[in-house]
PAMITOR-319602 format. One record per residue (C-alpha): x, y, z; residue in three letters. Coordinates in steps of 0.1 Angstrom, whole numbers, padded with zeros to 4 digits, always signed. Each point is the difference from the previous one (the first is absolute). Layout:
REM PAMITOR-319602
XYZALA;...
***
This chain:
REM PAMITOR-319602
+0233-0042+0876MET;+0011+0021-0031ALA;-0018-0005-0031ALA;+0021-0027-0022PRO;+0013+0008-0034ASP;-0012-0033-0014VAL;-0028-0022+0007SER;+0002-0033-0011VAL;-0035-0020-0005VAL;-0001-0038-0003VAL;-0034-0020-0003PRO;+0002-0032+0015VAL;-0023-0031-0002LEU;+0011-0034+0021ASP;+0036+0010-0007GLU;+0011-0011+0037GLU;+0032-0014-0013ALA;+0011+0034-0016THR;-0011+0028+0021VAL;+0029-0002+0022ASP;+0028-0002-0028PRO;-0016+0025-0019LEU;-0004+0025+0028PHE;+0037-0005+0007ARG;+0011+0002-0036GLY;-0018+0034-0004ILE;+0012+0015+0034VAL;+0036-0007-0010GLU;-0003+0013-0036SER;-0016+0033+0016LEU;+0026+0000+0026ASP;+0029-0004-0024LEU;-0012+0025-0025ALA;-0004+0024+0032GLY;-0038+0006-0007ILE;-0023+0010+0027PRO;-0028-0027-0004GLY;-0029-0019+0010GLU;-0013-0032-0010VAL;-0040-0008-0002ILE;-0013-0033-0002PHE;-0036-0007-0009VAL;-0012-0033+0008ASP;-0026-0010-0024ASP;-0022-0022+0020GLY;+0028-0026+0010SER;-0013-0033+0014THR;+0036-0013+0009ASP;+0026+0018+0027GLU;+0006+0029-0022THR;-0014+0027+0021PHE;+0016-0017+0031ASP;+0033+0006-0014ARG;-0005+0030-0010LEU;-0010+0013+0034SER;+0031-0013+0015ARG;+0022+0016-0026LEU;-0019+0033+0011HIS;+0005-0003+0036GLU;+0037-0002-0012SER;+0002+0027-0024ASP;-0023+0031+0002PRO;+0008+0008-0036ARG;-0025-0029-0009LEU;-0036+0007-0002ARG;-0027-0027-0007VAL;-0034+0000-0012VAL;-0022-0029+0000SER;-0032-0004-0020PHE;-0029-0023+0016ASP;+0000-0022-0031ARG;+0014-0002-0035ASN;-0006+0028-0024TYR;+0028-0002-0024GLY;+0032+0016-0005GLN;-0009+0034-0017HIS;-0024+0010+0031PRO;+0028-0011+0021ALA;+0021+0024-0018MET;-0022+0027+0005HIS;-0003-0007+0037ALA;+0040+0003+0003GLY;+0004+0030-0025ILE;-0026+0019+0018SER;+0019-0003+0031ARG;+0034+0008-0014ALA;+0016+0029+0016ARG;+0030+0003-0022GLY;+0005+0024-0030ARG;+0008-0034-0022ILE;-0017-0029+0003VAL;+0014-0034-0012VAL;-0026-0029-0004THR;+0013-0036-0006MET;-0013-0035+0002ASP;+0004-0023+0034GLY;+0014-0031-0015ASP;+0036+0006-0001LEU;-0001+0003-0040GLN;+0012+0040+0002ASN;+0031+0002+0016ALA;+0002+0027+0028PRO;+0035+0012-0009SER;-0016+0018-0035ASP;-0020+0022+0025ILE;+0026+0028-0003PRO;+0003-0003-0038LYS;-0040+0008-0001LEU;+0004+0030+0025VAL;+0027+0015-0018ALA;-0017-0001-0034ALA;-0026+0020+0018VAL;+0021+0024+0015GLU;+0015+0007-0031ALA;-0032+0013-0016GLY;-0025-0025-0008ALA;-0032-0003+0016ASP;-0002-0039-0004VAL;+0029-0023+0000ALA;-0016-0030-0017SER;+0016-0033+0005GLY;+0009-0021-0029ARG;+0009-0037+0009ARG;+0032-0014-0015LEU;+0005-0038-0006GLY;-0036-0006+0014ARG;-0002-0031+0018GLU;-0035-0012-0009ASP;-0015-0029-0022PRO;-0002+0014-0034ALA;-0035-0012-0014LEU;-0017+0006+0031LEU;+0013+0034+0012ARG;+0024+0015-0026ARG;-0021-0004-0031LEU;-0032+0013+0015PRO;+0019+0029+0018SER;+0015+0011-0035ALA;-0034+0002-0013VAL;-0014+0020+0029ILE;+0031+0023-0002ASN;-0011+0008-0035ARG;-0035+0005+0005MET;+0009+0023+0030LEU;+0026+0021-0022ALA;-0025+0004-0026ARG;-0031+0011+0022LEU;+0021+0021+0022THR;+0023+0015-0025GLY;+0027-0008+0025VAL;+0032-0020-0020ASP;+0009-0021+0033LEU;+0014-0037-0004SER;-0013-0015+0032ASP;-0033+0016+0015PHE;-0004-0032+0020GLY;+0031+0005+0021CYS;-0009+0012+0035ALA;+0035+0013+0010PHE;-0004+0038-0009ASN;+0007+0034+0018ALA;-0022+0027+0000TYR;+0001+0038+0006ARG;-0026+0008+0028ARG;-0017+0025-0024GLU;-0004-0024-0028ALA;-0023-0022+0022LEU;-0020+0025+0018ASP;-0022+0006-0033PRO;-0008-0033-0005VAL;-0005-0018+0034MET;-0038-0002-0005HIS;+0009-0025-0028ARG;+0027-0018+0014ILE;-0015-0033+0020GLY;-0031+0003-0019ARG;+0018-0012-0034GLN;+0030-0023-0008LYS;+0034+0014-0015PHE;+0009+0030+0024THR;+0029+0011-0023LYS;-0022+0004-0030ALA;-0025+0020+0021ILE;+0029+0024+0012VAL;+0019+0002-0035CYS;-0032+0004-0019SER;-0005+0036+0013THR;+0031+0013-0018GLY;+0026+0000+0027VAL;+0037-0006-0006ARG;+0012-0037+0000VAL;+0034-0018-0004VAL;+0004-0037-0003GLU;+0025-0015+0024VAL;+0015-0034-0003ASP;-0005-0025+0031LEU;+0010-0033+0010GLN;-0026-0028-0001HIS;+0000-0030+0022ARG;-0017-0034-0007ALA;-0029-0003+0025ARG;-0001-0027+0024ASP;-0031-0020-0004GLY;-0029+0001-0024ARG;-0012+0032-0014SER;-0034+0012+0009ARG;-0008+0012-0034TYR;-0021-0024-0018ARG;-0007+0000-0040PRO;-0040+0011+0008LEU;+0017+0027+0023ALA;+0024+0011-0031LEU;-0034+0003-0020VAL;-0019+0019+0025LYS;+0029+0024+0001MET;+0000+0006-0035GLY;-0036+0012+0003LEU;+0005+0020+0027GLN;+0028+0018-0020VAL;-0026+0008-0029VAL;-0029+0010+0023THR;+0022+0019+0025GLY;+0022+0019-0025PHE;-0023+0004-0032TRP;-0026+0025+0013PRO;-0036-0006-0013GLY;+0007-0030-0017LEU;-0036-0013+0005SER;-0014+0034-0015GLN;+0024-0002-0032ARG;-0007-0036-0009VAL;-0036+0007+0007GLY;-0003+0029-0023LEU;+0015-0019-0027SER;-0021-0028+0006VAL;-0028+0024+0000ALA;+0011+0018-0032VAL;+0009-0030-0020VAL;-0034-0018+0010GLY;-0026+0028-0007ILE;+0017+0013-0033LEU;+0004-0036-0010SER;-0034-0008+0006GLY;-0015+0029-0015ALA;+0020-0007-0032GLY;-0012-0035-0002VAL;-0035+0009+0007GLY;-0002+0028-0028VAL;+0016-0025-0023TRP;-0028-0028+0008GLY;-0028+0027-0004LEU;+0016+0012-0033VAL;+0006-0035-0015ASP;-0037-0007+0011TRP;-0014+0031-0018ILE;+0021-0008-0031ARG;-0003-0037-0004HIS;-0028-0009+0021GLY;+0019-0022+0024ASN;-0013-0003+0036PRO;+0028+0011+0023PRO;-0005-0022+0030GLY;+0033-0011+0008LEU;+0016+0032-0013VAL;-0019+0020+0023LEU;+0004-0027+0030LEU;+0037+0006-0006GLY;-0003+0038+0002ALA;-0020-0005+0031LEU;+0027-0019+0017VAL;+0027+0024-0012LEU;-0023+0030+0017LEU;-0006-0021+0033LEU;+0041-0006-0002LEU;+0005+0039-0004GLY;-0024+0009+0028LEU;+0016-0028+0021HIS;+0036+0019-0004GLY;-0020+0036+0007ALA;-0012-0016+0030LEU;+0034-0015+0011MET;+0016+0036-0006ALA;-0024+0015+0024ILE;+0007-0025+0024VAL;+0034+0000-0001GLY;-0001+0040+0004GLU;-0023-0007+0031GLN;+0028-0025+0013LEU;+0025+0026-0003GLY;-0017+0026+0019ARG;-0006-0026+0031ILE;+0037-0011-0003GLU;+0009+0038+0004ARG;-0022+0005+0030LEU;+0012-0034+0015ALA;+0037+0010+0003GLN;-0002+0014+0032ARG;+0015-0014+0030GLY;+0023-0028+0005PRO;-0012-0036-0016GLY;+0011-0021+0030TYR;-0002-0003+0038THR;+0032+0004+0024ILE;-0002-0024+0027GLU;+0034+0010+0021ARG;+0027+0026-0005GLU;+0033+0005+0017LEU;
***
């Protein structure tokens, strides 16, 4: 079979009701646009009939490829599994819950063919709860824009198109870190935003407030290199200098006025210990960074079946 021009990667988890209409919508969109393509569904450890339905679709259309994990690892490891198997020169990623419209695929592909390395989806008329989804999303978008230096309005949209050459240099990070689009865009590639449709999700969102807080922490730790070292060094400098200053002031006051500097020296000792703690934090942060770099080899998931 000839290599496709476009690979569409779709991570799914317990989406037995959506995989059939989603696949048919993707194929119809590719056919209408005359785009030779393949579709890769990655089953992220579903416990319902998702894999069985994908298997039947695969039997009826060889353009569908299926990867199934032995358990749930998360959307981003599933994204890595699909992207690493994609054969197309352009890779389109999208969610599997029918919130993304397959008819928008040609728009994303056209943007890459026009010269962009990344066609970044921007959801118009977003059909998500304002307080629980859109407000936290806006905060995270601003954080990512500041930390990556890329002025995008919707880092959280998973519906994007990438030139193959833009993905290859960062494949070792994709899957081990959230926000695939931010990882790719932070390398200085050419990015263009494309306005896309966005549909309301059937059923409750899997995102919970605690998960959104955790996501914010992952943004800071994932896109702010050396965070613990910087914080540790800052605490070390402030603590040691403050402790030394307070200690010297206490000794001078004792010599001049004869006041025993017991509490002052105790305060100086506490500040010095705080400074030493900060220095230790910086050292540990550097060691953890080295361990992380060494550990970023091989996939962080296990594939159970592949069609």
